[in-house]
C-alpha positions as a Python dict, from the first residue, in 0.01 Angstrom:
ca = {
    (1, 'M'): (0, 0, 0),
    (2, 'P'): (-295, -238, 44),
    (3, 'K'): (-525, -323, -239),
    (4, 'P'): (-798, -61, -258),
    (5, 'V'): (-1107, -219, -106),
    (6, 'A'): (-1430, -45, -16),
    (7, 'K'): (-1474, -47, 360),
    (8, 'S'): (-1811, -86, 525),
    (9, 'S'): (-1930, -147, 878),
    (10, 'K'): (-2250, -307, 749),
    (11, 'P'): (-2285, -686, 761),
    (12, 'K'): (-2203, -857, 434),
    (13, 'P'): (-2509, -966, 240),
    (14, 'A'): (-2565, -1336, 178),
    (15, 'G'): (-2361, -1455, -117),
    (16, 'S'): (-2119, -1162, -104),
    (17, 'N'): (-1825, -1405, -88),
    (18, 'Q'): (-1906, -1552, -425),
    (19, 'L'): (-1716, -1551, -749),
    (20, 'R'): (-1896, -1576, -1083),
    (21, 'I'): (-1725, -1732, -1384),
    (22, 'I'): (-1803, -1492, -1667),
    (23, 'G'): (-1711, -1686, -1982),
    (24, 'G'): (-1642, -2027, -2131),
    (25, 'I'): (-1777, -2370, -2039),
    (26, 'W'): (-1858, -2269, -1678),
    (27, 'R'): (-2007, -1933, -1766),
    (28, 'G'): (-2245, -1816, -1494),
    (29, 'R'): (-2127, -2069, -1233),
    (30, 'K'): (-2096, -1920, -886),
    (31, 'L'): (-1826, -2036, -647),
    (32, 'S'): (-1765, -1953, -282),
    (33, 'F'): (-1444, -1817, -134),
    (34, 'P'): (-1354, -1762, 234),
    (35, 'D'): (-1348, -1438, 429),
    (36, 'V'): (-972, -1383, 422),
    (37, 'N'): (-821, -1042, 492),
    (38, 'G'): (-707, -880, 165),
    (39, 'L'): (-868, -1140, -58),
    (40, 'R'): (-1054, -959, -334),
    (41, 'P'): (-1138, -1124, -667),
    (42, 'T'): (-1044, -938, -982),
    (43, 'G'): (-1371, -770, -1081),
    (44, 'D'): (-1596, -888, -1363),
    (45, 'R'): (-1527, -587, -1583),
    (46, 'I'): (-1149, -617, -1552),
    (47, 'R'): (-1166, -993, -1610),
    (48, 'E'): (-1379, -948, -1921),
    (49, 'T'): (-1124, -702, -2061),
    (50, 'L'): (-829, -922, -1965),
    (51, 'F'): (-968, -1237, -2124),
    (52, 'N'): (-1061, -1048, -2438),
    (53, 'W'): (-692, -953, -2454),
    (54, 'L'): (-595, -1317, -2393),
    (55, 'A'): (-835, -1463, -2651),
    (56, 'P'): (-558, -1535, -2909),
    (57, 'D'): (-343, -1710, -2647),
    (58, 'I'): (-572, -1891, -2402),
    (59, 'Q'): (-660, -2206, -2599),
    (60, 'G'): (-427, -2485, -2498),
    (61, 'A'): (-219, -2263, -2268),
    (62, 'R'): (-45, -2375, -1951),
    (63, 'C'): (-138, -2115, -1687),
    (64, 'L'): (14, -2019, -1354),
    (65, 'D'): (-189, -1810, -1106),
    (66, 'L'): (70, -1699, -851),
    (67, 'F'): (-165, -1540, -595),
    (68, 'A'): (-483, -1730, -666),
    (69, 'G'): (-704, -1608, -377),
    (70, 'S'): (-1059, -1677, -496),
    (71, 'G'): (-936, -1841, -816),
    (72, 'A'): (-1092, -1568, -1032),
    (73, 'L'): (-811, -1574, -1288),
    (74, 'G'): (-693, -1935, -1286),
    (75, 'L'): (-1045, -2080, -1296),
    (76, 'E'): (-1161, -1836, -1563),
    (77, 'A'): (-863, -1945, -1774),
    (78, 'L'): (-967, -2312, -1747),
    (79, 'S'): (-1327, -2225, -1833),
    (80, 'R'): (-1208, -2050, -2150),
    (81, 'G'): (-993, -2332, -2285),
    (82, 'A'): (-657, -2339, -2106),
    (83, 'T'): (-498, -2684, -2101),
    (84, 'S'): (-404, -2654, -1733),
    (85, 'S'): (-398, -2407, -1450),
    (86, 'L'): (-178, -2420, -1141),
    (87, 'L'): (-312, -2205, -858),
    (88, 'L'): (-75, -2102, -579),
    (89, 'E'): (-225, -1974, -254),
    (90, 'K'): (-52, -1926, 81),
    (91, 'H'): (-361, -1901, 304),
    (92, 'A'): (-481, -2245, 417),
    (93, 'A'): (-856, -2172, 411),
    (94, 'A'): (-839, -2011, 68),
    (95, 'A'): (-629, -2297, -71),
    (96, 'Q'): (-873, -2556, 66),
    (97, 'Q'): (-1169, -2375, -89),
    (98, 'L'): (-989, -2363, -424),
    (99, 'K'): (-944, -2740, -408),
    (100, 'S'): (-1313, -2783, -325),
    (101, 'N'): (-1413, -2560, -617),
    (102, 'L'): (-1198, -2758, -860),
    (103, 'Q'): (-1370, -3076, -739),
    (104, 'L'): (-1710, -2911, -777),
    (105, 'L'): (-1626, -2816, -1135),
    (106, 'Q'): (-1470, -3160, -1199),
    (107, 'A'): (-1165, -2975, -1328),
    (108, 'D'): (-895, -3241, -1341),
    (109, 'N'): (-668, -2999, -1528),
    (110, 'G'): (-654, -2759, -1232),
    (111, 'R'): (-421, -2799, -933),
    (112, 'V'): (-373, -2605, -609),
    (113, 'E'): (-51, -2567, -410),
    (114, 'Q'): (-59, -2409, -64),
    (115, 'V'): (278, -2232, -77),
    (116, 'D'): (461, -1903, -53),
    (117, 'S'): (482, -1809, -422),
    (118, 'L'): (819, -1633, -410),
    (119, 'Q'): (986, -1925, -233),
    (120, 'W'): (817, -2176, -462),
    (121, 'L'): (957, -2004, -771),
    (122, 'K'): (1314, -2068, -656),
    (123, 'Q'): (1293, -2430, -772),
    (124, 'Q'): (1349, -2546, -1127),
    (125, 'P'): (1027, -2579, -1327),
    (126, 'P'): (941, -2911, -1492),
    (127, 'K'): (795, -2722, -1788),
    (128, 'P'): (752, -2348, -1858),
    (129, 'F'): (417, -2168, -1849),
    (130, 'D'): (248, -1982, -2135),
    (131, 'I'): (32, -1743, -1930),
    (132, 'V'): (117, -1613, -1581),
    (133, 'F'): (-108, -1405, -1357),
    (134, 'I'): (65, -1175, -1103),
    (135, 'D'): (-188, -1013, -869),
    (136, 'P'): (-34, -1008, -518),
    (137, 'P'): (-161, -817, -214),
    (138, 'F'): (-38, -466, -288),
    (139, 'A'): (116, -414, 56),
    (140, 'L'): (369, -693, -7),
    (141, 'E'): (520, -518, -312),
    (142, 'L'): (616, -847, -472),
    (143, 'W'): (588, -757, -841),
    (144, 'E'): (960, -701, -907),
    (145, 'P'): (1101, -999, -711),
    (146, 'I'): (838, -1230, -860),
    (147, 'A'): (918, -1109, -1213),
    (148, 'A'): (1291, -1152, -1154),
    (149, 'E'): (1244, -1508, -1024),
    (150, 'L'): (1023, -1604, -1318),
    (151, 'E'): (1307, -1511, -1553),
    (152, 'A'): (1593, -1642, -1341),
    (153, 'Q'): (1447, -1991, -1309),
    (154, 'D'): (1305, -2019, -1664),
    (155, 'W'): (941, -2044, -1563),
    (156, 'L'): (822, -1872, -1881),
    (157, 'S'): (785, -2008, -2234),
    (158, 'D'): (960, -1813, -2508),
    (159, 'A'): (645, -1622, -2604),
    (160, 'A'): (478, -1616, -2262),
    (161, 'V'): (207, -1365, -2176),
    (162, 'I'): (212, -1205, -1831),
    (163, 'Y'): (-78, -1029, -1659),
    (164, 'L'): (7, -786, -1379),
    (165, 'E'): (-224, -592, -1147),
    (166, 'A'): (-75, -308, -941),
    (167, 'P'): (-146, 41, -803),
    (168, 'R'): (-213, 291, -1079),
    (169, 'D'): (95, 500, -996),
    (170, 'A'): (335, 206, -945),
    (171, 'Q'): (667, 251, -1126),
    (172, 'L'): (796, -103, -1168),
    (173, 'Q'): (1134, -226, -1288),
    (174, 'L'): (1045, -537, -1484),
    (175, 'P'): (1261, -760, -1709),
    (176, 'G'): (1373, -581, -2024),
    (177, 'N'): (1233, -856, -2248),
    (178, 'W'): (877, -800, -2116),
    (179, 'Q'): (707, -572, -2366),
    (180, 'L'): (393, -391, -2253),
    (181, 'H'): (115, -500, -2488),
    (182, 'R'): (-201, -359, -2327),
    (183, 'D'): (-278, -157, -2016),
    (184, 'K'): (-583, 1, -1861),
    (185, 'Q'): (-691, 159, -1533),
    (186, 'A'): (-989, 97, -1307),
    (187, 'G'): (-999, 354, -1027),
    (188, 'Q'): (-664, 340, -848),
    (189, 'V'): (-571, 2, -1000),
    (190, 'S'): (-368, -53, -1315),
    (191, 'F'): (-388, -380, -1502),
    (192, 'R'): (-133, -462, -1768),
    (193, 'L'): (-54, -736, -2016),
    (194, 'Y'): (306, -803, -2119),
    (195, 'H'): (442, -1018, -2401),
    (196, 'R'): (772, -1188, -2332),
    (197, 'H'): (1048, -1199, -2590),
    (198, 'T'): (1358, -1414, -2570),
    (199, 'L'): (1668, -1220, -2470),
    (200, 'D'): (1835, -1283, -2807),
    (201, 'D'): (1545, -1139, -3009),
    (202, 'S'): (1669, -861, -3232),
    (203, 'N'): (1349, -657, -3191),
}
């Protein structure tokens, strides 16, 4: 099912394709993103809740934003103290805008790859990530294959934190060593934070 998006036949107001960084060193900065079908930034309220959850983990973290879109998650992470953020985006226009926004922010610790995320994960990682954001277009139903690939190819650090956004009623089969830490709903959307444990943990 597609991501729930309010439909309107009215012309978009000026500035409607803008993302606002809501915390950290770039707090209040507004960034543009292109008019791409299905691209919808994670809302301010959800982001505020998410990054409150991530407050103990974000400083110095290596972050991976698998479906970056507007960059709402990956850029917010950099603003709040992440060491680096890798933003993956398949759509050419969206990827180019992400690169432009990183230049605008002078964010040398951010990088954009224009790739298919699931195919990209099949390679061996040079170094595992501490925080991973999984917010794909809902219609693609990529949560389970993405999660499986993250584990199979060792993309995650031993104590990685994983954010996942999905339909409220989605019943997902995720790796057994991902422990649900926090979850909340906003309308028909569920957003969840998982803590990863190594497979040989006794608890």
